[in-house]
C-alpha positions in Angstrom: 150.2 115.8 100.3 147.9 115.4 98.0 146.8 118.1 95.2 143.4 118.6 94.9 142.9 119.0 91.3 140.1 121.0 89.0 139.6 118.9 86.6 136.0 121.1 85.4 134.3 124.0 85.2 131.0 123.2 84.2 128.0 125.6 82.5 127.6 125.2 86.6 129.4 123.0 89.1 133.4 122.9 89.0 134.5 119.4 89.8 137.7 118.4 91.2 139.6 115.2 91.2 140.9 113.7 95.0 142.7 111.5 93.4 140.2 108.4 91.5 137.9 107.8 95.0 136.8 111.0 95.1 135.2 114.4 93.5 134.8 117.8 95.8 131.6 119.2 93.2 130.6 122.8 93.8 127.6 124.4 93.0 128.1 127.6 92.2 125.3 131.2 91.0 126.8 130.8 87.6 123.1 130.0 85.8 123.1 128.5 81.2 119.9 129.2 79.0 119.9 128.5 75.4 123.7 126.3 76.4 125.1 129.9 76.8 126.3 130.4 81.1 125.0 133.7 81.4 127.3 136.3 82.1 125.2 137.6 85.8 125.1 135.4 88.7 122.0 134.4 90.8 123.2 134.7 93.5 122.2 132.5 96.7 121.3 129.3 93.5 124.4 127.9 94.0 123.6 126.5 97.3 120.4 125.8 96.6 120.8 123.1 94.4 122.7 121.3 96.7 120.3 121.1 98.6 117.8 120.6 97.2 120.3 117.5 95.2 120.6 116.9 98.6 117.3 116.2 99.6 116.4 114.0 96.8 119.3 111.6 97.5 118.9 110.6 100.9 114.9 109.8 100.0 115.7 107.9 96.8 118.2 105.4 97.7 115.8 102.5 98.2 115.4 103.7 94.3 118.4 103.2 93.5 122.4 103.5 95.2 124.1 107.2 94.5 127.3 109.1 95.0 127.2 111.3 97.6 129.4 111.3 99.8 129.5 113.4 102.2 127.8 116.9 102.2 128.3 118.8 105.9 131.2 121.2 105.9 133.1 119.0 108.6 132.2 116.4 106.9 133.8 116.8 103.6 137.3 117.5 104.9 137.2 114.4 106.6 137.0 112.6 103.1 140.0 115.2 102.7 141.8 114.8 105.0 145.2 113.3 103.1 144.6 116.6 100.2 146.6 120.5 99.9 143.0 122.4 100.5 144.3 125.0 101.0 143.3 126.7 98.5 140.1 126.7 98.6 137.9 129.1 100.3 135.3 127.4 102.8 133.4 129.4 103.8 132.4 130.7 100.4 132.0 126.8 100.1 130.0 126.3 103.5 126.8 124.7 101.7 127.1 124.2 98.5 129.6 121.9 98.2 129.4 118.0 98.5 132.1 115.0 98.9 131.4 112.5 95.7 132.3 108.4 94.9 133.9 109.5 91.7 132.3 107.3 88.9 131.8 106.5 85.4 130.0 108.8 84.5 127.7 107.3 81.1 127.5 110.5 78.3 123.9 109.9 78.3 121.6 112.1 79.8 118.2 110.5 80.7 115.6 112.6 80.7 111.6 111.7 81.5 108.4 113.8 80.3 104.8 113.5 82.0 103.6 116.6 80.2 104.1 117.9 76.1 106.1 121.3 76.7 109.0 123.1 75.8 110.9 121.2 72.7 108.8 118.2 72.8 105.3 120.3 72.7 106.7 121.7 69.4 108.7 118.7 67.8 104.3 117.2 68.6 103.1 119.9 66.9 104.9 118.8 63.8 105.5 116.2 63.6 102.9 114.1 66.7 105.9 113.0 68.4 107.7 113.4 71.2 111.7 112.4 70.5 110.7 110.1 68.3 108.1 108.1 70.2 104.4 108.7 68.8 101.9 110.3 70.8 97.9 109.7 70.8 96.6 113.2 68.7 94.9 116.3 70.0 97.6 116.5 73.0 97.2 120.4 73.8 100.1 121.9 75.4 101.2 121.4 78.7 98.9 118.3 78.5 99.6 115.3 81.2 100.4 111.9 79.4 98.8 108.1 79.0 102.7 107.9 80.8 105.8 109.0 81.8 108.0 108.8 78.8 111.8 108.2 78.5 113.7 110.0 76.2 117.6 109.6 76.1 119.8 112.6 75.4 123.8 113.4 74.4 125.9 114.6 76.6 127.5 117.9 75.0 129.5 119.5 78.1 130.2 122.4 75.7 127.2 122.6 72.8 123.9 121.4 72.4 122.3 117.9 74.0 121.6 115.7 70.9 118.1 113.4 70.7 118.6 109.8 70.4 116.4 106.6 70.3 116.3 103.9 73.0 117.7 101.7 70.5 120.6 103.8 70.6 121.6 104.9 73.6 121.2 101.3 73.7 123.8 100.0 71.0 126.1 102.5 72.8 125.9 100.6 76.0 126.5 97.1 77.8 124.0 95.4 77.2 121.1 95.6 79.5 122.6 98.5 80.7 119.8 101.3 78.6 117.4 99.3 80.5 118.9 99.3 83.1 118.9 103.2 83.6 115.7 103.6 81.7 113.9 101.9 85.0 115.9 103.6 87.3 114.9 106.8 85.7 110.8 105.3 85.7 110.5 104.8 88.9 112.4 107.7 90.1 110.6 110.4 88.1 107.6 109.2 89.6 107.9 108.7 93.2 109.1 112.3 92.4 105.9 113.3 90.8 103.8 111.7 93.4 105.7 114.1 96.2 105.5 116.5 94.4 102.3 116.6 93.6 101.5 116.6 97.3 103.1 119.7 98.0 101.2 121.6 95.1 104.5 120.7 92.8 103.5 119.0 89.4 106.5 117.5 87.0 106.0 118.6 83.9 109.8 116.7 83.5 112.9 115.6 84.7 116.8 115.0 83.7 119.0 112.6 85.4 122.7 111.1 84.8 124.1 107.8 85.9 127.9 106.6 86.8 129.0 103.6 87.0 131.7 101.6 90.7 132.7 99.2 90.5 130.3 97.6 87.7 127.3 99.6 90.3 125.2 101.8 88.6 125.1 105.1 90.7 122.9 108.7 90.4 125.2 111.0 90.2 125.4 115.0 89.1 122.1 116.5 91.1 118.9 115.5 91.1 114.6 116.9 90.7 116.7 120.6 91.4 115.0 123.6 89.3 117.3 123.5 86.4 117.1 119.7 85.6 113.5 119.6 85.6 110.1 121.8 85.3 108.3 122.3 88.2 105.0 123.9 87.1 102.5 125.1 90.2 99.6 123.1 90.3 97.2 125.2 91.5 97.5 127.5 88.5 98.0 124.3 86.2 96.3 123.8 83.1 96.6 123.0 79.8 96.2 124.7 76.8 98.3 126.7 78.2 102.6 127.6 79.0 101.7 126.8 83.2 103.8 129.0 85.8 107.1 127.6 87.4 109.2 127.5 89.8 113.1 126.7 87.4 114.3 128.6 84.7 112.0 128.8 82.5 111.6 132.2 84.0 114.9 133.7 82.8 114.5 131.4 78.9 110.5 133.6 78.9 113.0 136.8 79.8 115.6 135.9 77.1 113.4 135.1 74.6 111.5 138.4 75.1 114.9 140.9 75.2 115.5 139.9 71.0 118.9 138.7 72.1 119.6 136.4 68.8 120.9 132.7 70.7 123.8 133.6 68.9 125.8 136.5 69.9 126.8 136.5 73.6 123.9 136.1 75.8 122.8 139.8 77.2 124.2 140.8 81.1 120.0 139.9 83.5 118.6 142.9 85.0 118.1 143.2 88.5 114.9 142.2 88.5 114.9 139.5 86.7 117.3 137.8 89.1 116.0 138.8 91.9 112.6 137.1 90.7 114.7 133.9 89.5 116.5 133.3 93.3 112.9 133.5 94.9 111.4 131.3 91.8 114.0 129.2 93.4 113.8 130.1 97.3 109.9 129.3 96.8 110.9 125.7 95.3 112.5 124.7 98.2 110.2 125.8 101.2 108.0 123.4 98.9 110.2 120.4 98.0 112.1 120.5 101.7 109.1 122.5 103.8 111.9 124.7 104.8 
């Protein structure tokens, strides 16, 4: 019987290869910030991320196909019937694992920004731009942009992703592929932003990843989760402030005030920060999926 191989342990997800056809992707409770995996897990986070991603994958197929092959444990087991899975604890994987088609990953993170915040705000204050894209003068922190902008970065499994221009991305990929990725990224953002606004959430920015399967472009990895997006409470939103969020910014804010130098190993998270973080993730799940 063929072996299921652990081929990658990422900041949050573990990837097991089932030959060249499938990947078993397990969403852990690990949380990363400032390019470090924090020593304290957020219990229950992986299952929430998995559920939110599956929700979006099921609703964005009209824009682009995705890599999801199976999300229910029984279906995942059936897809792996020819592989030795005796080393897996299915009880612990239930709800946090998916079976995905194995693609050739495109090594760029595809970020769409609808509001000026985070690193984009810092660049704007200095240069009047975000990732080299000139913006109108006089914008306030967290203000909605005239239109969403596509700002790719290099894909780094370890360390820090680097901003790249769209031209640099296009030069590194086959002709026309970068344009297709940009088009799909903006379409996904527009669809999700409109949906979320009706649920009381503003989608400040988000990142997508893509892969190729037999020449076809697919959405892969995760989609529109609190780990890959900035979600703001629309009812409390006000331009010129740092809006309240449903994402891991809550943990980033605690780390910023903890005295940690962002170079040495990160500190353990206090119990109240862990509780606060999982509450944010649970609230996001409830608002997005109505569960």
